[in-house]
C-alpha positions as CSV (number, residue, x, y, z in Angstrom):
1,X,163.5,-222.8,-159.3
2,X,160.7,-220.6,-158.0
3,X,158.4,-222.0,-155.3
4,X,155.9,-221.0,-152.6
5,X,157.3,-222.0,-149.2
6,X,156.5,-221.6,-145.5
7,X,159.3,-221.1,-143.0
8,X,156.9,-220.6,-140.0
9,X,153.3,-221.2,-139.1
10,X,150.7,-218.5,-139.6
11,X,148.3,-216.7,-142.0
12,X,148.7,-216.2,-145.7
13,X,151.4,-213.6,-145.0
14,X,153.9,-216.4,-144.1
15,X,153.8,-217.7,-147.7
16,X,157.1,-216.8,-149.5
17,X,157.4,-216.8,-153.3
18,X,161.2,-217.4,-153.5
19,X,164.0,-219.3,-155.0
20,X,164.3,-222.9,-153.8
21,X,166.7,-225.8,-154.6
22,X,165.7,-227.9,-157.6
23,X,164.5,-231.3,-156.6
24,X,166.8,-234.2,-157.2
25,X,165.0,-237.3,-158.6
26,X,165.8,-240.7,-157.2
27,X,166.2,-243.8,-159.4
28,X,162.5,-244.5,-159.5
29,X,161.4,-240.8,-159.8
30,X,160.4,-238.6,-162.6
31,X,161.0,-234.8,-162.7
32,X,157.9,-232.9,-163.7
33,X,157.9,-229.3,-164.9
34,X,154.7,-228.0,-163.4
35,X,152.2,-225.9,-165.3
36,X,149.4,-225.8,-162.8
37,X,148.7,-226.7,-159.2
38,X,145.6,-226.4,-157.1
39,X,144.8,-225.5,-153.5
40,X,143.2,-227.8,-150.9
41,X,142.2,-227.2,-147.3
42,X,145.2,-229.4,-146.5
43,X,147.4,-226.4,-147.6
44,X,145.7,-224.2,-145.1
45,X,146.2,-226.7,-142.3
46,X,149.8,-227.2,-143.1
47,X,150.4,-223.4,-143.3
48,X,148.7,-222.8,-140.0
49,X,150.7,-225.5,-138.3
50,X,151.0,-229.3,-138.3
51,X,153.7,-230.5,-135.8
52,X,154.7,-233.3,-138.2
53,X,155.6,-231.0,-141.1
54,X,159.2,-229.7,-141.0
55,X,160.1,-226.2,-142.3
56,X,160.8,-224.9,-144.9
57,X,158.0,-226.7,-146.8
58,X,156.7,-226.3,-150.3
59,X,152.9,-226.6,-150.1
60,X,150.6,-228.2,-152.7
61,X,149.3,-231.7,-153.2
62,X,147.8,-231.5,-156.7
63,X,149.8,-230.7,-159.8
64,X,149.9,-231.1,-163.6
65,X,152.7,-230.5,-166.1
66,X,155.1,-232.1,-168.4
67,X,157.9,-234.7,-167.8
68,X,161.1,-232.7,-167.9
69,X,162.7,-232.5,-171.3
70,X,159.6,-234.0,-173.1
71,X,156.1,-233.0,-174.2
72,X,154.5,-235.8,-172.2
73,X,151.6,-234.1,-170.3
74,X,151.0,-235.7,-166.9
75,X,148.9,-235.3,-163.7
76,X,150.2,-236.4,-160.3
77,X,148.4,-238.7,-157.9
78,X,149.1,-237.0,-154.6
79,X,148.5,-240.0,-152.4
80,X,151.6,-242.3,-152.3
81,X,150.2,-245.7,-151.2
82,X,152.8,-247.5,-149.1
83,X,150.9,-250.8,-149.4
84,X,150.3,-251.4,-145.7
85,X,147.3,-249.2,-145.1
86,X,149.5,-246.0,-144.9
87,X,149.3,-243.2,-147.4
88,X,151.7,-240.3,-147.5
89,X,150.5,-237.1,-149.2
90,X,152.5,-234.8,-151.5
91,X,152.8,-231.4,-149.9
92,X,152.4,-232.7,-146.4
93,X,154.9,-235.5,-146.0
94,X,157.2,-234.2,-148.7
95,X,157.6,-230.9,-150.7
96,X,154.7,-230.2,-152.9
97,X,153.5,-228.8,-156.2
98,X,153.4,-225.1,-155.6
99,X,156.7,-224.8,-157.5
100,X,158.2,-224.9,-160.9
101,X,159.5,-228.5,-160.5
102,X,158.8,-231.6,-158.5
103,X,160.2,-235.1,-158.3
104,X,157.8,-237.9,-157.7
105,X,157.8,-241.7,-158.2
106,X,157.1,-242.6,-161.8
107,X,154.1,-244.7,-160.7
108,X,152.4,-241.5,-159.4
109,X,152.0,-239.8,-162.8
110,X,149.3,-240.5,-165.3
111,X,148.7,-239.0,-168.8
112,X,146.5,-236.0,-169.0
113,X,143.4,-236.7,-171.2
114,X,143.6,-234.8,-174.4
115,X,140.5,-232.7,-173.7
116,X,141.7,-231.5,-170.3
117,X,143.8,-228.4,-169.7
118,X,146.6,-228.3,-167.2
119,X,144.4,-226.2,-164.9
120,X,141.5,-228.8,-165.1
121,X,143.9,-231.7,-164.6
122,X,145.4,-230.1,-161.5
123,X,141.9,-229.5,-160.1
124,X,140.8,-233.1,-159.7
125,X,143.3,-235.5,-158.0
126,X,143.0,-235.1,-154.3
127,X,139.4,-234.1,-154.0
128,X,138.1,-236.6,-156.5
129,X,140.1,-239.4,-155.0
130,X,138.8,-238.4,-151.6
131,X,135.2,-238.1,-152.8
132,X,135.3,-241.4,-154.7
133,X,136.5,-243.3,-151.7
134,X,133.7,-241.8,-149.6
135,X,130.9,-242.1,-152.1
136,X,131.7,-245.3,-153.9
137,X,134.3,-247.4,-152.0
138,X,132.9,-246.7,-148.5
139,X,129.2,-245.7,-148.8
140,X,128.5,-247.7,-152.0
141,X,126.1,-245.2,-153.5
142,X,123.9,-246.9,-156.1
143,X,121.9,-245.7,-159.1
144,X,118.7,-243.9,-158.2
145,X,119.7,-243.5,-154.6
146,X,119.7,-240.0,-153.0
147,X,122.8,-238.4,-151.6
148,X,123.0,-235.3,-149.3
149,X,126.1,-233.2,-149.8
150,X,126.9,-230.4,-147.4
151,X,128.6,-227.1,-148.5
152,X,128.7,-227.4,-152.3
153,X,131.3,-224.7,-152.7
154,X,134.2,-227.0,-151.5
155,X,136.3,-229.2,-153.8
156,X,135.2,-232.5,-152.1
157,X,131.6,-231.5,-152.3
158,X,131.7,-230.6,-156.0
159,X,133.6,-233.8,-156.7
160,X,131.0,-235.8,-154.8
161,X,128.2,-234.2,-156.9
162,X,130.0,-235.1,-160.2
163,X,130.6,-238.7,-159.1
164,X,127.0,-239.1,-157.8
165,X,125.6,-237.9,-161.1
166,X,128.0,-240.2,-163.1
167,X,126.6,-243.1,-161.1
168,X,123.0,-242.2,-161.9
169,X,122.2,-241.1,-158.4
170,X,120.1,-238.1,-157.2
171,X,121.8,-235.3,-155.3
172,X,120.6,-232.7,-152.9
173,X,123.2,-230.1,-152.0
174,X,123.4,-227.3,-149.5
175,X,125.0,-223.9,-149.3
176,X,124.4,-220.5,-147.6
177,X,124.9,-218.9,-151.0
178,X,122.0,-218.8,-153.5
179,X,124.5,-218.1,-156.2
180,X,126.4,-221.3,-155.4
181,X,123.2,-223.2,-155.3
182,X,122.2,-221.9,-158.8
183,X,125.6,-223.0,-160.1
184,X,125.2,-226.4,-158.5
185,X,121.9,-226.9,-160.4
186,X,123.8,-226.1,-163.6
187,X,126.3,-228.9,-162.5
188,X,123.5,-231.4,-162.2
189,X,122.2,-231.1,-158.6
190,X,118.6,-232.4,-158.5
191,X,117.7,-230.2,-155.5
192,X,119.3,-227.5,-153.5
193,X,118.7,-226.2,-149.9
194,X,120.0,-223.0,-148.4
195,X,121.2,-224.2,-145.0
196,X,121.0,-220.8,-143.4
197,X,117.4,-219.9,-144.4
198,X,115.8,-223.4,-144.8
199,X,115.2,-226.5,-142.6
200,X,117.6,-228.9,-144.3
201,X,116.2,-232.0,-142.5
202,X,112.6,-231.3,-143.4
203,X,113.5,-230.4,-147.0
204,X,115.7,-233.5,-147.5
205,X,113.0,-235.8,-146.1
206,X,110.4,-234.3,-148.4
207,X,112.6,-234.3,-151.5
208,X,113.8,-237.9,-151.0
209,X,110.7,-239.5,-149.7
210,X,112.0,-240.2,-146.2
211,X,115.7,-239.2,-146.1
212,X,119.0,-239.5,-147.9
213,X,120.5,-243.0,-148.5
214,X,124.0,-241.5,-148.2
215,X,125.2,-238.3,-146.5
216,X,128.6,-236.8,-147.2
217,X,129.7,-234.7,-144.1
218,X,133.0,-232.9,-143.9
219,X,131.7,-230.1,-141.6
220,X,131.5,-231.8,-138.2
221,X,129.8,-230.1,-135.2
222,X,127.7,-227.7,-137.2
223,X,126.0,-230.4,-139.3
224,X,126.4,-233.7,-137.5
225,X,123.0,-233.8,-135.8
226,X,121.3,-232.8,-139.0
227,X,123.1,-235.4,-140.9
228,X,121.9,-238.1,-138.6
229,X,118.3,-236.7,-138.8
230,X,118.4,-236.3,-142.6
231,X,119.6,-239.9,-143.3
232,X,116.8,-242.5,-143.8
233,X,116.6,-245.7,-141.9
234,X,119.6,-248.0,-142.9
235,X,121.3,-244.9,-144.3
236,X,125.1,-244.4,-144.6
237,X,126.9,-241.4,-143.4
238,X,130.5,-240.9,-144.6
239,X,132.8,-238.4,-142.8
240,X,136.1,-237.1,-144.1
241,X,136.7,-234.0,-142.0
242,X,135.3,-231.6,-139.4
243,X,135.9,-228.0,-140.3
244,X,133.6,-226.7,-137.6
245,X,134.9,-229.1,-134.9
246,X,135.5,-232.8,-134.4
247,X,133.5,-233.5,-131.2
248,X,129.7,-233.0,-131.6
249,X,127.3,-234.9,-129.3
250,X,127.3,-238.4,-130.7
251,X,123.5,-238.9,-130.5
252,X,124.0,-242.7,-130.4
253,X,120.3,-243.3,-130.0
254,X,119.7,-242.1,-133.6
255,X,122.4,-244.4,-134.9
256,X,121.0,-247.6,-133.4
257,X,117.3,-246.7,-133.7
258,X,117.7,-245.9,-137.5
259,X,120.3,-248.6,-137.9
260,X,122.7,-246.2,-139.6
261,X,126.2,-247.0,-140.8
262,X,128.9,-244.5,-140.1
263,X,132.1,-244.5,-142.3
264,X,135.3,-242.7,-141.7
265,X,137.3,-242.0,-144.9
266,X,140.7,-240.4,-145.6
267,X,142.2,-239.7,-149.0
268,X,142.2,-242.9,-151.1
269,X,144.2,-245.8,-152.4
270,X,145.8,-246.2,-155.8
271,X,142.7,-248.2,-156.8
272,X,140.5,-245.2,-155.8
273,X,142.6,-242.8,-157.8
274,X,142.6,-245.0,-160.9
275,X,138.9,-245.5,-160.7
276,X,138.2,-241.8,-160.6
277,X,140.9,-241.1,-163.2
278,X,139.0,-243.4,-165.6
279,X,135.8,-241.4,-164.9
280,X,137.6,-238.1,-165.7
281,X,139.4,-239.6,-168.8
282,X,136.1,-240.9,-170.2
283,X,134.4,-237.5,-169.8
284,X,131.8,-238.9,-167.3
285,X,133.0,-236.4,-164.7
286,X,134.5,-232.9,-165.2
287,X,136.7,-231.0,-162.8
288,X,135.3,-227.6,-161.8
289,X,137.8,-224.7,-161.8
290,X,136.9,-221.7,-159.7
291,X,139.6,-219.1,-160.3
292,X,143.2,-219.2,-161.5
293,X,146.0,-217.1,-159.8
294,X,149.7,-216.8,-160.8
295,X,152.0,-218.8,-158.6
296,X,153.4,-215.5,-157.1
297,X,149.9,-214.6,-155.9
298,X,149.4,-217.7,-153.8
299,X,148.6,-215.6,-150.7
300,X,145.6,-214.1,-152.5
301,X,144.5,-217.6,-153.5
302,X,144.8,-218.8,-149.9
303,X,142.7,-215.8,-148.7
304,X,139.9,-216.7,-151.2
305,X,139.9,-220.3,-150.0
306,X,139.9,-219.3,-146.4
307,X,136.9,-216.9,-147.0
308,X,135.0,-219.8,-148.6
309,X,134.2,-217.8,-151.7
310,X,135.0,-220.6,-154.2
311,X,132.9,-223.1,-156.0
312,X,135.2,-225.7,-157.3
313,X,139.0,-225.6,-157.2
314,X,141.3,-222.6,-156.9
315,X,144.3,-223.1,-159.2
316,X,147.8,-221.6,-159.5
317,X,149.3,-221.2,-162.9
318,X,153.0,-222.1,-163.3
319,X,155.2,-220.5,-164.3
320,X,154.0,-216.9,-164.0
């Protein structure tokens, strides 16, 4: 089969579109002929170098296709729940979806809803599962509450917006791109703030009447102080990443004075995936596809993601 593999750590130039051995399904596995796969920041981190990832490695957590030898359209849940609090992730702990074939446990595949394309199906699993766990399972966002979502171009941010609106909540989102903010309003954002030219904290407090009930922060050092300030008293802040650095000043006085709750969140359980799958299948939330590249052009797709140009998910079409 054809696949995109890395044999060494580095930039997009280390991605190789090449022949790789066909996967061999185990007794509880199903072989999926992939039609689409999406990119996540996880792919960039694995490519740049994670000591726990052996080489060569096929990247890719998200994928959609057909069960081999059938016309059964399926989407893959990339988080394999081991049942003891541990979750392994397709594309990090095993070969991934940026290939023509993948073998996964049968319990990890779900029917693609009839009104969803392969590209749309591949665009939702990891980021929607991650966002659902943050917004619903951890932070418990309720109807009519306000949520602040940083960096609306990213997959987790756009998923958080879709989930918040499905819950009947109000969302204010940020970006440095006025074009992305305009697109976010089309996707249902109640308010937008340009975090380069506007005072986010002041704007959020005015828009929400005192501050956001929930803040979704995946940025880290660049936004942490503002997240603490933008949350209202008794607010909840949920963190799933730190793309600008993991060690900002803690500002503990703001946490106790405002009686804030801080949640850490990573990926999601099978229950989280199935809950968000139901939202997608019912049409209450819709995956956002940014741009589609042929599998052979995975390096160009990585470059677009690394530049932060996307709004929604970058998808690879398989086969070319």
